[in-house]
Short mmCIF file of the C-alpha atoms (twelve columns), coordinates in Angstrom:
data_MODEL
# 
_entry.id   MODEL 
# 
loop_
_atom_site.group_PDB 
_atom_site.id 
_atom_site.type_symbol 
_atom_site.label_atom_id 
_atom_site.label_alt_id 
_atom_site.label_comp_id 
_atom_site.label_asym_id 
_atom_site.label_seq_id 
_atom_site.Cartn_x 
_atom_site.Cartn_y 
_atom_site.Cartn_z 
_atom_site.pdbx_PDB_model_num 
ATOM 1  C CA . MET A 1  -63.123 4.631   -129.174 1 
ATOM 2  C CA . PRO A 2  -64.800 1.906   -127.097 1 
ATOM 3  C CA . PRO A 3  -67.457 2.792   -124.479 1 
ATOM 4  C CA . LYS A 4  -66.627 3.143   -120.762 1 
ATOM 5  C CA . ILE A 5  -69.558 0.925   -119.688 1 
ATOM 6  C CA . PRO A 6  -70.344 -2.092  -121.876 1 
ATOM 7  C CA . THR A 7  -73.638 -3.337  -123.212 1 
ATOM 8  C CA . ARG A 8  -74.329 -7.016  -123.842 1 
ATOM 9  C CA . THR A 9  -72.638 -6.969  -127.264 1 
ATOM 10 C CA . ASP A 10 -69.496 -4.903  -126.518 1 
ATOM 11 C CA . ALA A 11 -66.251 -6.892  -126.830 1 
ATOM 12 C CA . TYR A 12 -64.135 -3.875  -125.816 1 
ATOM 13 C CA . VAL A 13 -64.393 -1.027  -123.287 1 
ATOM 14 C CA . GLN A 14 -62.147 1.924   -122.498 1 
ATOM 15 C CA . CYS A 15 -59.724 1.525   -119.573 1 
ATOM 16 C CA . GLY A 16 -58.921 4.291   -117.111 1 
ATOM 17 C CA . CYS A 17 -55.320 4.265   -118.395 1 
ATOM 18 C CA . GLY A 18 -56.605 5.267   -121.832 1 
ATOM 19 C CA . GLY A 19 -56.064 1.784   -123.260 1 
ATOM 20 C CA . THR A 20 -58.552 -0.771  -124.491 1 
ATOM 21 C CA . MET A 21 -60.013 -3.544  -122.351 1 
ATOM 22 C CA . ALA A 22 -61.023 -6.789  -124.083 1 
ATOM 23 C CA . ILE A 23 -63.652 -9.156  -122.751 1 
ATOM 24 C CA . ALA A 24 -61.981 -12.016 -120.883 1 
ATOM 25 C CA . THR A 25 -64.818 -13.989 -119.258 1 
ATOM 26 C CA . VAL A 26 -68.597 -14.134 -119.096 1 
ATOM 27 C CA . GLU A 27 -70.261 -15.904 -116.203 1 
ATOM 28 C CA . PRO A 28 -73.736 -16.260 -114.715 1 
ATOM 29 C CA . ILE A 29 -74.643 -14.681 -111.379 1 
ATOM 30 C CA . PRO A 30 -76.649 -17.314 -109.464 1 
ATOM 31 C CA . ASP A 31 -78.685 -14.851 -107.380 1 
ATOM 32 C CA . LYS A 32 -79.309 -12.492 -110.355 1 
ATOM 33 C CA . PRO A 33 -80.766 -14.592 -113.191 1 
ATOM 34 C CA . LEU A 34 -81.413 -11.627 -115.524 1 
ATOM 35 C CA . VAL A 35 -77.769 -10.479 -115.734 1 
ATOM 36 C CA . MET A 36 -74.341 -11.909 -116.532 1 
ATOM 37 C CA . ARG A 37 -70.968 -10.829 -115.145 1 
ATOM 38 C CA . HIS A 38 -68.550 -9.735  -117.876 1 
ATOM 39 C CA . THR A 39 -64.860 -9.402  -116.956 1 
ATOM 40 C CA . TYR A 40 -62.634 -7.225  -119.139 1 
ATOM 41 C CA . ARG A 41 -58.812 -7.066  -119.074 1 
ATOM 42 C CA . CYS A 42 -56.802 -4.088  -120.343 1 
ATOM 43 C CA . LEU A 43 -54.525 -4.929  -123.247 1 
ATOM 44 C CA . GLU A 44 -52.071 -2.215  -122.164 1 
ATOM 45 C CA . CYS A 45 -51.881 -2.172  -118.340 1 
ATOM 46 C CA . GLY A 46 -53.482 -5.524  -117.402 1 
ATOM 47 C CA . ARG A 47 -56.159 -4.019  -115.124 1 
ATOM 48 C CA . GLU A 48 -59.399 -5.992  -114.783 1 
ATOM 49 C CA . GLU A 49 -62.923 -4.615  -114.451 1 
ATOM 50 C CA . ARG A 50 -66.185 -6.479  -113.897 1 
ATOM 51 C CA . PHE A 51 -69.579 -5.340  -115.117 1 
ATOM 52 C CA . GLU A 52 -73.068 -6.737  -114.638 1 
ATOM 53 C CA . VAL A 53 -74.741 -6.789  -118.028 1 
ATOM 54 C CA . ALA A 54 -78.400 -7.575  -118.785 1 
ATOM 55 C CA . LYS A 55 -79.058 -10.796 -120.682 1 
ATOM 56 C CA . LYS A 56 -80.490 -10.732 -124.196 1 
ATOM 57 C CA . GLY A 57 -84.134 -9.692  -124.168 1 
ATOM 58 C CA . VAL A 58 -83.900 -7.931  -120.794 1 
ATOM 59 C CA . GLY A 59 -84.386 -4.198  -121.133 1 
ATOM 60 C CA . ASP A 60 -83.953 -4.291  -124.951 1 
# 
């Protein structure tokens, strides 16, 4: 079962519907240079969630 909150390397997370969310986009956050915004979309219900995830080497 995938995690509910992703880390930098997670391609999948658990959706609230019980389905699996796959990573859809990764984008920088201009005013937060140490994190990236990862968007996940549920393969079952289509819901999207966004998470701020630390870049490689930050907090490792």
